[in-house]
C-alpha positions as CSV (number, residue, x, y, z in Angstrom):
1,X,76.2,58.8,90.1
2,X,74.7,55.7,92.5
3,X,71.4,54.0,91.9
4,X,69.8,55.9,94.9
5,X,70.9,59.2,94.2
6,X,69.1,58.2,90.6
7,X,66.0,57.4,92.2
8,X,65.5,60.2,94.5
9,X,66.5,62.6,91.0
10,X,63.3,61.2,89.8
11,X,61.6,61.7,92.9
12,X,62.0,65.5,93.0
13,X,61.4,65.8,89.5
14,X,57.2,66.6,88.3
15,X,55.8,63.5,86.9
16,X,53.7,63.9,83.7
17,X,53.9,60.7,82.5
18,X,52.2,57.4,83.2
19,X,55.4,55.9,84.0
20,X,55.5,54.7,88.4
21,X,59.1,53.7,90.0
22,X,58.2,50.7,92.0
23,X,60.0,48.3,94.3
24,X,60.8,44.9,93.2
25,X,60.6,42.4,96.4
26,X,62.5,39.0,96.6
27,X,59.5,36.5,97.1
28,X,62.0,34.0,98.8
29,X,64.0,36.3,101.3
30,X,61.5,38.9,101.6
31,X,64.6,42.1,100.8
32,X,63.3,44.5,98.5
33,X,66.5,44.8,96.1
34,X,65.5,45.9,92.7
35,X,63.6,49.3,91.2
36,X,62.5,49.9,88.0
37,X,60.0,52.3,86.4
38,X,56.5,50.6,84.7
39,X,54.3,52.1,82.6
40,X,51.2,51.9,84.5
41,X,48.8,51.9,81.5
42,X,49.9,49.2,79.8
43,X,50.6,47.1,82.6
44,X,48.1,47.1,85.3
45,X,49.1,44.2,87.1
46,X,51.9,43.7,89.2
47,X,55.3,43.2,88.2
48,X,56.7,39.4,88.3
49,X,60.6,39.4,87.6
50,X,62.9,36.6,87.8
51,X,66.6,38.1,88.9
52,X,69.3,37.5,91.0
53,X,68.9,37.7,94.7
54,X,72.2,38.1,96.4
55,X,71.7,36.7,99.6
56,X,70.2,33.5,98.6
57,X,72.8,33.2,95.7
58,X,70.0,32.2,92.7
59,X,67.7,33.2,91.1
60,X,64.2,33.9,92.2
61,X,61.1,35.4,91.7
62,X,60.9,39.4,92.4
63,X,57.1,40.7,92.6
64,X,56.5,44.4,92.4
65,X,55.7,46.3,95.7
66,X,55.2,50.1,96.7
67,X,58.2,52.1,96.5
68,X,59.2,52.9,99.9
69,X,62.6,54.0,100.5
70,X,62.8,54.0,104.3
71,X,63.5,50.3,104.5
72,X,64.3,46.7,102.4
73,X,62.6,44.5,104.4
74,X,58.7,44.1,103.8
75,X,56.2,43.5,106.9
76,X,53.9,40.6,106.7
77,X,49.9,41.7,105.9
78,X,47.3,41.5,108.9
79,X,44.7,39.4,108.0
């Protein structure tokens, strides 16, 4: 089972838990590469993890965004 199949299977189940699926976006390249589950009761703040970015070929900081499976790139916020 691939990573994408696992994400879709998790979406199809009825969730009665406090764990939510979130996407992690590279701060330097802006591409969403990783997905993880987070307990929203214990960690209400945004996650910030240092992980490997294969596009840049180095470790960078990844921050939490909503899980939007339709696209990988994150748009700039309008201010």
